[in-house]
Structure formats: structure tokens, C-alpha cells
N, C-alpha and C positions, 0 to 999 in steps of 0.2 A: 502494497500499499502507498504511494506516497506523502509523503505528509512534508510540510509548511517547514523552511529552514530558517530559521534568523537571524544566527550568531553571524554568519560570511558577510551577510546584505548590512546588518548593524554594525561591522567593522570597518566593510568599506565606508558608508556611509561617515563612521566616525573620523576618521582618516583623511576622508573627503571635507570633512566640515574643517579640520583644524590646516589643513592645505590652502582651505582658502581665506582664512583668518592673517594666513599669513602672506599673502599671495595681495588681497585685497591694496593693501597698502603700497609690497615689492613693487606691483606692476602701475602703479599711480591709479586706482581706481578709486582710491579715499585715504586723506592725510589731513594731520591737525597740527596748523602752522601757528603756533603758541606766539614767534618775533612779531607775526605781522596780526594776530587774533582773526584767523580768519577758516575757514576749511580748502583743501583742493578735491574737487568732486572731476574726474577725467582730466585733472591740469585745470580744470577753470575754479576761479578760485572765488569764492563765496563766504562773503565779511560776515562776523559775529554782529553784527549790529545788522543783517537783514531779518527783519523781523519774521516775515513769513516762513524761512526757511527755517528758522532754529525756533521759532512756536511750534512750526509742523514737525520736526524732527522728534521736539519733546512730548509730542502728541501719540508720534507712533510708539516712542519708544514706553509710554506709558500704556499704551491700549494693546500693543501688540501681545504679549506674554498675558494678558489677560483672556485672547480670543485664542489662547493657544491654550491655556488651563480648562475653559469651557468647550473645548474640539479633541483635541488629542494628546491633554490631557499630559501627561510626563513624557512622550515621548522626546522632549527635547533633552530630558535627563541622560536616558538612557541609551540615545540614536546618533545625539549630536554634541553636548556638552564636553568639554578639553575636560573638564575636571574628574569628570567619572571616566574618561577612557584612561586619563593618566593613573589613578589610580587603578584599575583591573590590570593596565600592566606594571604595576607596581606589584600586587597580589598576585598575581601568576610569576613575577621573577623572583620574589619572595618564597612563596612556595618550592619554586624548582632550586633555588640555592639553599634553603633555611629549611627546608620540611613539609608536606601536602599541610598540617597542620599551624606549619608556623604564621605569628601575629606579632608584628611592633609595632603596630599602629596606637594610638593613641586611646584611641575607645573601645579596644579588644577588652580583654580581663586579665593581660600583662603578658608580659615577654614570654614568649613560646617559639622555642626552638629544638630542630629533631634535635638529638644527641649524636647523632652519629655524623650531620651537617653543621654542627656546631666549631665551623672552622673558620683561622684566621680569613686563607685564602676568599672563602665563600663570601666574606663580611667585605675583603678590599673590592673583590668584583658587586660585588652589590650594589656600596657606596662611591665605585669609579663609573658605575654606568647609570646611576644615578645623577650624579655630578655631571656627570657628560651631557643628559640630556637637560636639566635645567641650563647648562651655559649656553646651550641653542635657545631653548626654549622662551630664556631672556632677550634675546633679540628683535622677537616678536612685537611685544608694549613700542619699541623705540623705531619700528619700520614705521607707527601710524604717528611719529614726530618728526622724522629725519629722513632724507632722502635715502634710497638707498645703495647710494655711492656712499655717502657718507659714513652708514654702517659697516660699508661691508669695509672705509680704510680703517678702520676702528678696529674692524675683526682681525686683518689680514698686518696690523701691526706698522702702518704705512705713518712714516711720517709728519705726511701732508694733512693727517686729520685731522680736525679741528674741535672733536669733543670737548665739551668742557672738565673740567676733571670732577667738578657737581655731578656732572654726567656720567662719567667713567664710575666715581662711587654709589651713584644709584643704579646703576648696570649690575657690580657686586652684589650691592645690598637686593636685586632682584631674584637673583640666583642664587642667593641664600635661603628665602621667603621660596622658592619656585622646590630648590631643596628638599626642606625639610617638611613643604607641603608634598611631596613622592615620597619622603620617605616616611614620615608615622603622620602626616594630616591625615591625610586620604579620604575617608566618605565622612570622616568629623566634621572637614569645613561644610560638604551637604547639607549633614542633620540639623547643625544648629550655627553654620555663618551663612549659609547662601541665601542671600533675599528672592531669589527668584520660586525658592523651596517654601520662603515665607509665602510669597503671594499665589502659589500653587495650594498650598494648604485653605488662605481666603479664597481661593475664588474657584478649585475645581470642584467637581460636581458628577454624580453616577452617569450622565446622558453620555458626557469623552468616553475616549477610547481606555479601554480597563482588562485585565483579564479575567474573566470570569470561571468559574469551575463548574461543571454536569451531577450537579446533586444527587441525581436518579443514578446516578452509577457506583455512587463510594464505592458499596462492596468491591468493587474490581482493585481501591485503593487503598484498602482496610491497615494492611500493614507493608503499607509501601511509605516511602519518607523520601524518593528519589530527585522532585521538583524540589523540597526545599534546601534538598543541599548543594543542590544547582543555584540559588539562588543567592544573588548579587549581597543583596540588601541582606539578608538571614532573615526573611519574616515567610512565613506558612501561605504556599500560594493558593490553597484551597478556601482559606479564610479573608478573601483579602478584603481589609476597609478600605473605605473610601481615602483616609486623613493615614495609611500606614505607609511608609516607603517606597512602594514598588513602583519604577523606572518604566515599567514596559518595556523591558528588554528584553524578553519573549524565552530566554535561558530555561524557565519551568517549560513553558511550553516547546521547546525544544527536545527538553529531556524529556517530558511525557508522551511527544509521540514517540519516539525513539524507543522506550519501554512497550508500547502497548502494539508498536508493529510487527513485533516480534510474534504475537499472538494473533496479530491478521485485522486487528482493531486501531479507531483512531484514537486518539489523546481525549483526556476530559478536560486538558487547560484549553481554552483558543481566545484568542483576543475578541474583542465584543464593543460594538457603539450602539451607545442606548438602553433601553432599559426591552427593548419589544421581543428578545433573542432571535436565537439561529434565523428560524422560519419565515423571517423579514426579508423582504428587499433591500439593499442597500438604498435605496432612492424614499422606503418608509423611515430608515434609519437616521437619512440623514435629511429630513423632513420634521424629523423626534428632537435632537436634537437642536435645527437651527431655530424648532418654534420655542427653544428652550435660553438661545443666544441673549444678552441684552444689549437689543441694538442699540442703547444707548452708546456703548462702546464702539458699536461697529463703523458708528456714524462718526464718532470722533477720528477713530483709524484713517476713515475712508477720507474725511477733511485734513486732517495733517496728511495724507500725500499729495493731495492738494493743490495746499499750501508749498510744500517743498516744492513741489514742478513749477509753481508760481512763483515763487522767490528765486529758484535759477533762473527761469525766465524775464523777469525783471532786473537783474544783477546787473549794474551799470560796470561795463567794463572797466577791469581794474588800472589801474595806474601801473607804468612798467616798475618793478620793484627789484629792486638788489637783489641778487642770486642767493638760497640762503649761504652756500659755502664760501660766495665775497664776504655774506656778513658775520661768517663764524670767523674768518678772516681777518678780521676789521677789528674784530673784540680781542681776538690774542694778538694782535698788534700795538694797542692800545692798550689791553696787560704788561705785556712785555716792558714797550718804554714807561711806562706808570713806575714801574717799578726801579727805571735805570733811571729817569729822571725825580724820583723821591724826595732826594736832598732838594732838589733847586725849585719842586714845587710847592716844597713845604717854605721856604726862604720867600713864594710869592702869594702864597697864603697870610705871610705875617707881614704883608703889607711892605714889601720891597718891590718898585718897580724896577730896579734891573734882574731881578729876581723872576719876576714875571718873564722879561724879555730873553732871562738864560733858560728857559725851562721850556717856551718857546723854542729856542732853538735847539733845547737838548732833544726835544722830543721827535721837530723837523730830521736831525741829524740822525735820530734815533730809527727812525724810518725810512730812510733812504738805505742805514746799515741791512733793516730785516726784509724789504724786499724794493732793492736798488732797479728791479726792471718796472717796475709798478708807473704807467702811464703818468701817475702825478708826481711823478720824479723830480720833473723840473719845477713843479712849481714848491716843492718842500727843501731846495736846493738856493733857490729865493729866498722864504722862508728861514734858514740859516741864516743866508749874509744879511737880512735886515734886522733880525734878534738879535743876532751879535753888534751888529754895527748900533743899534739902539740902545743895548744893555753898552756897552763902551759909552755910549753919550753920556749916557747918565751915571757912568763911572763917574768921568772927568768931572761932571759938574759937581758929582759931593766931593770930590775932593780937595 
């Protein structure tokens, strides 16, 4: 008997979503420009002051999760959320290296490691793999704020990289957080700190997609606990409540189908939409769900979409801006020259006109030393000559 297989489909979906999250900023589909207070969508600049776009985006972010709660339930958690993918992967790797029942997460019953696999080399492999994953994953958030070329310069240790020291420290702090998340936090974050999960418990209803159990055949599985042992979240699939931590992954459905297929029967678990049962058509099920959706939420979602599109269409053309790389280069140049001319600038701040002229000469001379091929090098040379001459006049005046 042919039975549905959800695991490989779900795994492909999870990997595709993770890849998409990385490709969206890398390909320039969406990026946030903190320097110029704007968004970039397909290299089209949208200012934060664009009320229509910003309000529309906020409306979509606020209403889209609610619509998902009411229709496909927790499918996002089980089929698309990167946190769930990483937690599953970390659990599987932990079981492979430290034992089938190994548990090192903070929400477990305590440290559990198989005696035969409690070896230094296994711990080193586990930690190294987790650290490598954290180093790669920590780059993804930066792609939403920095061009791909700049992030690559940082990764390749290019001397021309202009990522500030603060952002470099922030990157390594992000690596630390992701490492801790993968190593020990895992599903604890989903259960106690995920805002999406909190909203799900507020808005989810039984009409949404969920796993249902055929109780009429309960005698078939009276002594079987196979579905529960395969459940990712550790609940009893035959008694799922609306507020349980079920993530609609389908692992229990697959497990039951595999077991029952040996005797030529259909599994006792299945995905269901609505409450009318398996004998109704999909049209009836969708009609039932649609009749119970809060259409005010849907209206706000559609309004948000319209406002976003209208905001993009009516956005005034952006005035040509200095490129991000040039901005970073200018900031680096100012930082170096401010340090080099700190003494002259201190004299200027104390009220010395001669000190101000010497500070200006020092900065222009520093600019020339740091970037002699700049188009502004001619102006900097004149600046050095004028400022030194002015300082000399002021020095002779006070003699």
C-alpha cells in the first residue's frame, strides 16, 4: 500500500527556506540601509519616510502570522522555521555522536550521554561542527545590512574590508549566540521565547491544519507507542490538544503509516483541515475554514499589500548617493586621521587659532598619505599649503 512520505518533502522545504533567506539579501532582493535610513528592493531605494510602504509592511508583518495560524496552523514551525531545522539537526548529530538517547539541551532531564560514546574526540567533533555552522549562519543577518561584496571581504580577510570594529565584534557575538542556541538551547527557544509560538497559542483554532487520530481503530495500536517515540516535540500524537506543541511535521503520520503498511492497512494518523472529517471534499473543508477566518484580518493584510505596492510606485527617484563602500572608506579615513591629528585638534578645541590651522593641515596631509590616488588629492594639497601658511602667519603675529 502506498503511503504518504512527509519527511523528505519537509526536509527539502526547510533547506529551501534557509537557502532563500540567505539569497534574498545576497541577490539584492531586499536589504536595509542603516546609513541612509532606507530599504533596497531589487536595488530600488525606498526611504523609511515613505509612510505608505512602511505602514503597509507593518500591516503585513502583523496580520500574515495570524492568517497562517488560522489556516495551516503550525506548518511554518515544522516545515520552514530555521530554528526547528537547526534543532533537529543538532539533536540528530548529538544522538549519532553521544548515543541514541543522549540529551545535552537545557530543557532536558539533565545531561545524558552513552558511556561508550562519552569520549573527548566525540565532544570535539560535535563542538567543532556546531562552531562551523555558527560561523556560517552568523553571516546571514549581516547580508541584510551590508552588500555581499563587503561581507565577502570580511570573510576572506581582505585588507580592503571596511567593516567597523564594532560590527566585527557584533559578528563574533552573533556567532556565540548561535553556537549556544545550537549546542544547548534548541527547542527551549521555541517553547518559551518564540513570539510566533506565543501568537499561535492566541489565534490557532481547530479548523486549522492539524494531525487527527482515528479513534475507531484504537484497538490496533493498544500496545503500540511508535508514533510517540518518533515525535519531535515529545507529545502523544493520539491525544493532541489544540494548545500542544505539535508542529505538524508529519513524523508521527509517517511512522504510523510505515508500521500499518506491513499488515496492508492505512495508518491511524493523518493531516486534517477543519472538523468535518475525512469524508468531506477539500472544497467543503476550505469553505468551513474560510467561514471561520477573521476577515477583518484578511482585509488589513490585503490593504497592507496594496499600500506597499503603491508606496513603491509613488516613491520619488533617489538622489544619487555615495556608495556604501565609499562611505565606509571615508569613515575609516576620518577615524585614522582623527587619531593621528588628535594633539592639533585638542589645541584647536582649547581656542588656539594656530592650532586649528595646524589641525586642518594635519588632516589634509593625512588624507594624502592614506589615499594619494583620490580625485580630491589636489584639494588636499592646497588645503595643506593654505593651512600651514595660515598657521605660520598666526605664529608670527603672536611673537
